[in-house]
C-alpha positions, 0 to 999 in steps of 0.5 A: 451541482458538483458537490450533489452528483459525488454527495458532498465533500467526505472528510478522510479518515486519517489511515494506518500506513504500516497497516495499508503497506501489509495489506497490499503486500499480501494481496501481491505475494502470489505474483511473486515467483515460487520461493520469491518473498516480499517483505514489510518492514515498517517503523513504530509509529509512523504517522497516519496520512490524512488519505482515506484507506481505499485510496490509499490501497490503490496507490501503494498497490501500484507501487507494491505491484511495480516493485513486485515486477521488477523484483520477481527475476531476484526473488522478492525484496522489501519494503521499508517505511520510515517517518 
């Protein structure tokens, strides 16, 4: 019954971490104070993760939102992703 109510088990497609980081950073930039910056540096060849794009976006979004809050007084910062 549990699988039926959830529509079965969906297999997540590999998500592009760099693309998700950039998208979430773009979404959160308006929260920075005027003149503040949030940069994303993603290494070439980052491996995809076995998590659907939407849940990964939620996790990354929450982490970046916390970073934006903490860095707002400093005017921003840089998020770096490496393999």
